[in-house]
N, C-alpha and C positions, 0 to 999 in steps of 0.2 A: 425089441426094442427100438426104436431111432433111436438116430447118432446125432449128436447136436453138436458133437466135431466137425461131421463132414456138412449137415445143415449150414454151417455156419461159416466155412470155410465158404461152400459154395454162393451162399450170401453176400459172404466179402468179394469176391472176383466176378457175380455180378453186379455191386455196386460201383465199384470201379471204374467197370466198363460202360457202364448205362448213366449214371451221376455225375453233370460234368463237375461238379464241385470235393466231392470226395475224389473222382480223377487226378485233378490238378494239389490238390493239399495230399494226398499220397504218394505223391509222385517227386512234390517237391520235397519231403522226406527225406527222398533219398538225395538229397544234394544240402542238408540242412550242416551248418557246424556245429563242432563238438571240440569241447577240451574237456580235461578233466585234470584232476587233484590229487595229489597223492595225502593219505593219510596215515601212513605205515602201513598196518597189516588191511588199507580199504581205501579204493579211489570213492569219490565223489565227480561225476558227470557232468558237464557243463553244457544245455543246448541251445543255440539259437533257433528259433521256430518265429515268425511273425505271425503264423494262423493261430497261435494260438493266443491271441489279446481279445480275441472273444471271450476265452476263460480266465484269464490272468486278469484282465480287467474287465471280470465282471461285477455289476453292482448288486448285492449281495442283504442292504438293506432291506426293511421290511415297506418300505413306501416304492420300490425300486421293484421291487417282486410282486408288490400286489396291482402293480401300475401295468405292467406286460404279460401276453401272455405265454401263460407254460409250454417252452418248446417240447417238452414231452408227452406232451400229451398228445395222443393222435389225432383230432383234428386239429391243431396247428402246426404238423410237423411238413415239412416239403411231400410234395406231390411224388418226386421221384425215391426217395428214403420209403425203402422195404424194409420187412419185419422176417423172423423164425421165431412160431410162436413156443415158449415155455409156461405154460401153464396160467399163472399168474401174471407171466411177465410177456414183454417183446426185448429180443433179441437187435440192435441196431447197430450199421454200422457209423461209427464215429467221424464226421463230417472235416472236424477239426483234428490228425491225429499226434500224438506222442510217439507210441508204438508202433511197429510196421506192421502190425493188422490189432486197431484200437476200437472196441464196439461199447457201447451204450447200452446198460440192456434195465428199463424204466419199468416198473408194473403198472399194469393195465387201470386200475384207479389211481383218482390224482391225492394221495393221501403223503404226509409229512417224512421231508429224507430223519427216517430215525432206523436204530441199527437192531434193536434189541429184544423188537416183535419179530424181526425180519431175518434176524443171523441162521436161523437154521436153512432158510429158507437159501442165503450165503453159502453156507455148505452143501447144498445141492445142485446149485450153480455148477460149481467150483469141480463138485461132483462128473456130474456130466457134461463141465466143459474143461477135462483134464488135459488138454491140450492147450493150455489156456491159462493162465490165475487170475482171480477173481476180485478189487479188491472196491472199495468203499468211504468216501469222501464225507465225514458228519458234516452235518449242515454249519458250522460254522470250522470247518478245516480243511476250508477248497472247493464244498460242494457249489457250481454255478447254478445251480436247482434246487437249494433247499425245499423248498415246497412241494417236491415230488420226490417219495423212492424212489432212487434206481441206482443199480452199481454198475461196476465198469469193468469189462477183460482186457487182455492184451497175449503179447507176445510174449510166453513163460518165461524164458532167461533174460529179457529185457531189462527191471529192477538188483543193481547189484545188491541191494540185501536179502534177495534168498539165495541167489548164488557167493554171497558171505558168510551168509548161517553155513550152509553143509558144511562149504571152507573152513570155517573158524569155528566149529561147536566143539569141538575137543578143544579147544583152548582158551575160547571167547564166551562162555556162557557158566549161569551160575543154575543149577537144577533147586526151583525155589518148590514145586509142587507135585506129588507121584501118588499116583494113583492105581489100581489093577487096569484103569484103560486111556487114563491120560498122563501128559505129565506136560510139567510149567517152566520155561526155561526162561533168565535174561539173559539179553547178549551183554558181554561189561566193554569199556574201553572203544566203545564204539559212536561215539562224540551226540547219541542220544537216546533216548529211552525206549527198548523196543522190548514185551516180551512175546515169547514163542512157546503156543499150545500145539502137541502133538496128541494125537487120537485116529486114533482107529473106529472109534464110537461114535454113531452122533451122535447122541444124547450125553454125553461123557463131554463130548468136546462144547453142546450147547452146558451144559455145568459149570465145562472151567471159566468158560468167556462168562458167563453171569455172575460167579465167584468175584470174577476181577474186572467188570461193569461197576461192581456193586463198591470195590473198590475204591473206585474213579467219582461216582456218583458224589451232585451234590445235591444239596436240598431242595436248591432247584427246579422245577418241570424242565429243564431240557437235559437234555444228554450229556454224557462229560466229555472232553473232545478227545475225538479221536478218529486216528485211517487204519487202515484195518487193510491186512493180503491176505487171501488161502491159497493155497493150492492144493491138490492131491495126483499123489501121485504115489504108487505100492501096496493100494489100499491103505493109506492113510493122507488125514490132514494134517496142514501143517498151517496154522492160525496166525498170522506176525498182526500185533496187538501195537498199536502208537501211539500213547495217550498225549496229548496237546496242554496246551497254557495259554498257549496266545491265536490266533489268526495270521494276521501277518506283520514281518517285523517292520520297525521305526522306518529303516529303508525304504522303503514299500512308498509310500509321503515324505522322501525327505526330498527337498531342495534338489535343481539343477546337479550338479557334475556327484552329488550326494544319492541321489534316486538308483537305486534297482528293483526293477519292478518285476519281483520275484514274489509268487504268491505263490509259500508252501500247500501243498495239495501231497495226497500220499507220492505221488509220482518221487519228487523233491524226499520227502521224508526220506524215501526207498534208496535216493544216490543219486536221482537224475535231476537237478534243478533245468530250470525251461524261462529262458529271459527272450522274449516276443521282442526285444528295442537292439537291433544288432549295438548301440553305444554299449549301452546293459552289458549283455555277453562282455565285448570286449573289455570291458570294469573290473569284473566282476573280478575277486580274487579269492583265495585261500582265507584269510580274514574273516572274509564279508562274510562264508559260506560260517563257518563257528561260529561268528557272531549270530545269523539267521538259527543254526541251529540253538543256540543258547536261547533265544529268546523264547521262538516257538515250539519246542521239548520241555514235557514235562520235566 
């Protein structure tokens, strides 16, 4: 069987060597400024990353989406952007990175961002790319291409949530549901709502996810607001589901010194706040982080 991890690492090495945009932005990551705030049992990091203005400032209203070409469709991608084939998907190096290794994984066909029909694909990806974590931004929860289904992948130990869960599981989780092949936990005292599905059986993991999905599903046609992270370790999936109630906090559109251009997506919900503007990085406080979580987390 082809080792997707090895192909992906080879793709990354060649892209940062041969593609100037990727080379510049990944080099820039090495010097980004960071700071962290302690919330007792866990921390939240803040990163000043000007290259992420493309994503943080993305216009995702229907009119803006309709008026721009889809940058995930192969025909519209930069000539330098190469891919690793993965069935119905292509693995691409993300040229505007947050992670030391950062990939975008669009489906080959142009269909809207939606998780329910493709959750099994996410599990398959995370098993094949088990050196990384795989994540999903809902169409109203941080996806800068809500018109084209895609996942992302990144360095496995980068997101605090994943590490916090393993460290705090015995003291900061409630076991909600247990079956022969899966368990559903909820993290507690964590500043935001996080559910965790553990299962070594793909069908059982899908079933547990769909039950959780239905719990948050609205009567309207759009899917519930969710950010999702998936890892595969020691023959088991850990699926982190973070339900949302809002897309962006009031600080995003505030005036002058009250503005903080933070557009929470999976990375922020998992404990790394990205600030593309230096002044906002300098100004953001622990209270701001608490406020943003309170506004956007379910």
